[in-house]
C-alpha positions in Angstrom: 0.3 -0.2 -0.9 1.5 3.1 -0.8 1.6 6.3 1.4 1.3 8.8 -1.4 -1.4 7.8 -4.0 -2.0 10.0 -6.9 -3.7 12.6 -6.7 -5.7 12.9 -10.6 -5.2 15.2 -13.4 -8.2 15.8 -15.5 -7.7 14.0 -19.1 -7.3 18.1 -20.9 -6.8 21.8 -19.6 -7.1 24.9 -22.0 -7.0 28.8 -21.2 -8.6 30.8 -22.8 -8.6 35.4 -22.2 -12.3 36.6 -21.7 -13.7 37.9 -24.6 -14.5 41.4 -25.1 -18.0 40.5 -25.7 -19.8 38.2 -26.9 -21.8 39.1 -29.8 -22.3 36.2 -32.0 -22.1 34.1 -29.3 -24.1 31.3 -27.5 -24.8 31.1 -24.0 -24.6 28.2 -21.9 -25.8 28.4 -18.1 -23.2 27.1 -16.2 -24.2 24.0 -13.3 -23.3 25.3 -9.8 -26.2 24.1 -8.0 -25.3 22.6 -4.3 -21.4 22.1 -5.7 -20.0 24.4 -2.6 -16.6 24.8 -4.4 -18.6 27.2 -7.6 -21.2 28.3 -5.3 -18.0 30.4 -3.4 -16.3 30.4 -6.5 -19.7 32.5 -8.2 -19.8 34.8 -4.6 -16.4 35.6 -4.8 -16.0 36.8 -8.5 -20.0 37.7 -8.1 -18.9 41.7 -8.2 -15.9 41.4 -9.9 -14.6 43.2 -13.3 -13.7 39.4 -15.9 -11.9 42.3 -18.1 -8.8 40.2 -19.7 -9.0 37.5 -16.5 -7.8 33.9 -18.1 -10.7 31.0 -17.4 -9.5 27.5 -17.1 -11.7 25.0 -18.8 -10.7 21.3 -17.4 -11.9 18.7 -19.5 -12.2 15.1 -17.1 -12.8 12.1 -18.7 -14.1 9.7 -15.5 -18.2 8.2 -14.8 -19.3 11.5 -14.6 -17.6 13.4 -17.8 -17.5 16.7 -17.3 -15.6 20.5 -17.6 -15.4 22.6 -14.9 -14.4 26.4 -15.7 -12.3 28.3 -13.1 -10.7 31.5 -12.5 -7.8 32.2 -10.9 -8.6 30.4 -7.7 -12.3 30.0 -7.8 -14.3 27.3 -9.5 -17.3 28.7 -11.2 -19.1 26.4 -12.6 -19.6 22.9 -14.8 -21.0 21.8 -18.1 -22.2 18.1 -17.6 -21.1 16.1 -21.6 -24.1 14.5 -21.1 -26.6 17.8 -21.3 -24.2 20.2 -24.1 -24.2 19.2 -27.6 -20.7 20.7 -28.6 -19.1 19.2 -25.8 -16.8 17.0 -28.2 -16.3 21.0 -29.6 -15.0 21.8 -26.2 -13.1 18.8 -25.2 -11.1 18.8 -28.1 -9.9 22.5 -27.8 -12.5 23.7 -30.7 -14.4 26.4 -29.5 -12.4 29.6 -31.1 -13.8 32.4 -27.7 -15.3 31.9 -24.5 -16.4 34.9 -22.5 -17.9 34.3 -18.5 -20.0 36.1 -16.9 -22.1 36.2 -13.5 -25.1 37.6 -13.0 -28.1 36.7 -10.0 -25.5 34.4 -8.0 -25.2 32.4 -11.8 -22.0 31.8 -13.8 -23.1 31.8 -17.6 -20.4 30.9 -20.4 -20.5 32.4 -23.2 -18.9 30.4 -26.3 -18.4 30.9 -30.5 -17.2 26.9 -31.9 
């Protein structure tokens, strides 16, 4: 038995710079309800100007395939493979631009394929 377990790593990670606007983008609400790290991240960033922010996406391909979004150390939500028709494009880095907005305690992703 090993004393040191390997921490799981995401299958892929991408970092995007916040797009200046969302003209021509599609919108999707990120899942955060009941997930304390995401709810705390949303609270922490709710009055923050995200201009120029680096948005990290970690792709997890385990029993529950998903993409987890974060800004700095703050997780802000998840997209589940089963509920996003562009998940494969997201997983393969085919999203050309994204914008993240936090409104009324919820996080929204604007994306362009």
